[in-house]
C-alpha positions in Angstrom: 79.4 95.3 87.6 76.7 92.9 88.6 77.1 90.9 85.4 80.9 90.6 86.1 80.2 89.2 89.6 81.5 92.3 91.4 78.3 93.5 92.9 75.3 91.7 94.5 71.8 93.3 94.5 69.6 92.4 97.4 65.9 93.5 97.8 65.5 96.4 100.2 69.2 96.6 100.7 70.6 97.8 97.4 73.9 96.8 95.9 76.9 95.7 97.8 80.4 94.6 96.7 80.5 90.9 96.7 83.2 89.3 98.9 84.9 86.2 97.5 86.3 83.4 99.5 89.9 82.2 99.3 88.7 79.0 97.6 87.0 81.1 94.9 90.1 83.3 94.6 92.0 80.0 93.9 89.6 79.1 91.2 89.9 82.5 89.6 93.7 82.3 89.7 93.6 78.9 88.1 91.5 80.2 85.3 93.7 83.3 85.0 96.8 81.0 84.8 95.5 79.3 81.6 94.7 82.6 80.0 97.8 84.5 81.1 100.0 81.7 79.8 98.5 82.3 76.4 98.9 86.1 76.9 102.6 85.8 77.8 103.3 83.6 74.9 101.5 85.9 72.5 103.3 88.9 74.0 106.6 87.1 73.3 105.5 86.7 69.7 104.3 90.3 69.1 106.6 92.5 71.3 108.4 95.2 69.5 111.8 96.6 70.5 110.0 99.5 72.1 107.7 97.1 74.0 110.7 95.1 75.3 112.3 98.3 76.6 109.1 99.4 78.3 108.6 96.0 80.0 112.2 96.1 81.2 111.7 99.6 82.5 108.6 98.4 84.5 110.7 95.6 86.0 113.4 98.2 86.9 110.8 100.3 88.6 109.6 97.2 90.4 113.1 96.6 91.7 113.2 100.2 93.0 109.9 99.7 94.8 111.1 96.5 96.4 114.3 98.2 97.5 112.3 101.0 99.1 109.8 98.5 100.6 107.1 100.4 98.8 104.6 97.6 98.4 101.8 99.9 97.3 103.9 101.1 94.4 105.0 97.6 93.6 101.3 96.5 93.5 100.6 99.4 91.0 103.5 98.4 88.8 102.4 94.7 88.9 99.0 95.8 87.5 100.8 97.9 84.9 103.0 95.1 83.8 100.2 92.6 83.5 98.1 95.2 81.6 100.9 95.9 79.2 101.5 92.2 78.5 97.7 91.9 77.7 98.0 94.8 75.3 101.2 93.6 73.6 99.7 90.1 73.2 96.9 91.5 71.0 94.5 88.8 72.1 91.4 90.8 72.9 89.2 87.9 74.2 91.9 86.6 76.6 92.7 90.2 77.8 89.0 90.9 78.5 88.5 87.6 80.4 91.7 88.2 82.5 90.7 91.8 83.2 87.3 90.5 84.5 88.9 87.8 86.6 91.5 90.2 88.1 88.7 92.6 89.1 86.8 89.8 90.9 89.8 88.9 93.0 91.3 92.4 93.5 91.1 92.3 97.4 93.1 89.1 97.5 95.6 90.5 95.0 96.1 93.6 97.2 96.6 91.4 100.3 99.2 89.4 98.4 101.1 92.5 97.4 101.2 93.7 101.0 102.5 90.4 102.4 106.0 90.8 103.8 108.5 89.3 101.4 106.0 88.6 98.6 107.1 91.5 96.3 110.7 90.3 96.5 109.6 86.8 95.5 107.3 87.8 92.7 109.8 90.4 91.4 112.1 87.7 90.1 109.1 85.8 88.6 108.0 89.0 86.7 111.6 89.5 85.6 111.7 86.0 84.1 108.4 86.6 82.3 109.8 89.9 80.8 113.1 88.4 79.8 111.3 85.5 78.0 109.0 88.0 76.2 112.0 90.2 75.3 113.8 87.2 73.9 110.7 86.3 71.8 110.6 82.8 73.5 106.9 82.0 73.6 107.3 78.7 75.4 109.6 80.2 78.1 107.2 83.2 78.5 104.3 80.8 79.1 106.3 78.7 81.5 107.4 81.8 83.4 103.9 83.0 83.8 102.8 79.5 85.0 105.5 79.6 87.6 104.4 83.1 88.7 100.8 82.2 89.0 101.6 78.8 90.6 103.4 80.7 93.4 100.2 82.9 93.8 98.2 79.7 94.1 100.6 78.3 96.7 100.1 81.4 98.9 96.3 81.4 98.5 96.2 77.7 99.3 98.1 78.3 102.6 95.6 81.0 103.5 92.6 78.8 103.3 89.2 80.3 104.2 90.3 81.5 107.7 91.4 84.9 106.5 
């Protein structure tokens, strides 16, 4: 965990979870965006009919979570969706790097998911990603992922380092 930047060891104090600033969360999200664009495009290329049905099912469950205002469930489904896209893409290096980056910024991701209105906004972004993947449209899947992570960057930029 220390090598992944998740834990900091201090003499005579032991190990502690490293807190990241909003500016670092922005940099992490920018790096993720480049990799996740590739992942979305690769998922569109490799998705099977079963994968497409599963992804659409996750989006349907996300819609239910939004309707019930269950942000915690939505956050869980968000992780599941992005994880399945990584698996479907079959790009091990990009998937490992994104997994590491997501772990480093997990506290900010949770805060985003708990923001009033944020799940409703990101739901349609996720639906666009899934539809592009299901259509096998690599360019549209990458562009939809860019739009999604661009909106995350917008929210993080408004937070600044005051939170």
